[in-house]
LUMTI-738835 format. One record per residue (C-alpha): x negated, y, z negated. Coordinates in steps of 0.5 Angstrom, whole numbers, padded with zeros to 4 digits, always signed. Example, Ala and Ser with C-alpha at 12.3 -4.5 7.8 and 13.67 -1.06 7.14 Angstrom:
-0025-0009-0016-0027-0002-0014
end
This chain:
-0005+0028-0038-0010+0023-0039-0017+0025-0036-0024+0023-0035-0027+0029-0039-0023+0027-0045-0028+0022-0049-0022+0018-0052-0020+0017-0045-0026+0015-0042-0028+0010-0047-0021+0007-0045-0023+0007-0038-0030+0004-0040-0026-0002-0044-0022-0004-0038-0028-0004-0033-0031-0008-0038-0026-0013-0037-0027-0014-0030-0032-0020-0028-0035-0022-0021-0029-0027-0020-0024-0022-0021-0019-0022-0016-0014-0016-0013-0007-0017-0014-0006-0013-0007-0011-0010-0002-0018-0011+0000-0023-0009-0005-0027-0013-0008-0028-0012-0015-0036-0009-0014-0034-0005-0008-0028-0002-0012-0032+0000-0019-0038+0003-0015-0033+0007-0010-0029+0010-0016-0035+0011-0021-0039+0015-0015-0033+0019-0014-0033+0022-0021-0040+0022-0023-0043+0025-0017-0039+0031-0018-0038+0031-0026-0042+0037-0028-0041+0041-0022-0038+0048-0023-0035+0047-0016-0031+0041-0014-0030+0039-0007-0023+0041-0004-0018+0035-0004-0015+0034+0003-0008+0034+0000-0008+0038-0006-0013+0043-0004-0018+0047-0009-0017+0043-0016-0021+0045-0022-0026+0040-0026-0021+0038-0031-0015+0037-0025-0020+0033-0021-0022+0029-0028-0014+0027-0029-0013+0026-0021-0019+0021-0021-0016+0018-0028-0010+0016-0024-0014+0013-0018-0018+0009-0023-0012+0007-0027-0009+0005-0020-0015+0001-0018-0016-0003-0025-0008-0005-0025-0010-0008-0018-0015-0012-0021-0010-0014-0027-0014-0010-0033
end
């Protein structure tokens, strides 16, 4: 599974984010591109270097790598929302 701790996967995600601009329009949902990027980046980077990650409301306790995979999927979903 891809995850944001893997530098290759992280670079792929950064390249997709760079394709966004302030005029990017969501194919569905209400997020603006700015709100989506800020929310996703904050979600990952505020916890990246922690030994203990928050308990997920559905999946329970996850390791850092498991969170990195879950957040990669979350990023992928929202970037697909904006066509990148």
